[in-house]
N, C-alpha and C positions, 0 to 999 in steps of 0.2 A: 477702302482697304477691309482688310479681313478682320472679321471681331475673332474674338479668345475663343475660345469652348473650353466650357468649366466640365469638370468629371473627370475619372478617370478612366485611361486605354485598359485593352484587352493583356496586354503584357502585365501590367501592374496589379492588376487584379488578381493574377495568374499569380505571380512572386507573393502576395498575401498570403494566399489561398494557400500554397506549398508553404510558407514560415507558419500558418494556425496548424498547420493540418501536422508540423514537427511539433511543434510547439504543445499538442494535445496528445501522440503517442508520447513523448518525453513525462508527460505525466501520468499518465495514461501505464508505463513501465514501475514508475516509480511509486506509483498505490501499488502496482502489483507485486511490488519488489517487499514492499511496509507490509502488504496483510501476508505476503508467509511470512516475515519475522514477527509478526505477532497473531500469528498463529503456531509458530515452531516456540516461542517461548509460552506459550499459552501452555500449550500441550506438556512443556517441561514443566512448568509450576504446576498443573496439575498430580502429573506423575509423583512430584515428591511432596504434594499434600498427600495424597495418597502412601505413600512409603512412610511420613512420618504417620499417620492416622492409625497405620497400620505396625509398626513399632511400639506406640503410645498404648493398646491396644494386646499387646502382648507384655506392655513392660505390667500391663495391669491386672492378667490374667496369673502371673507368676506372682505376686504380690500378696495375692490371697489362696495360695496354692498352701 
């Protein structure tokens, strides 16, 4: 009788490697997309804050003229 061999074959390892690479690629794309959205929101918030500060400064100047 032949003894059963344990372990994974080459095809199974290659399939697992391909699936792992797809998961990593998906996570990288999601991270990149979230980072891009964060930077866009941060830029918009800074622009709004700067505009608000200038408006407040102009209002302050006009009140004492």
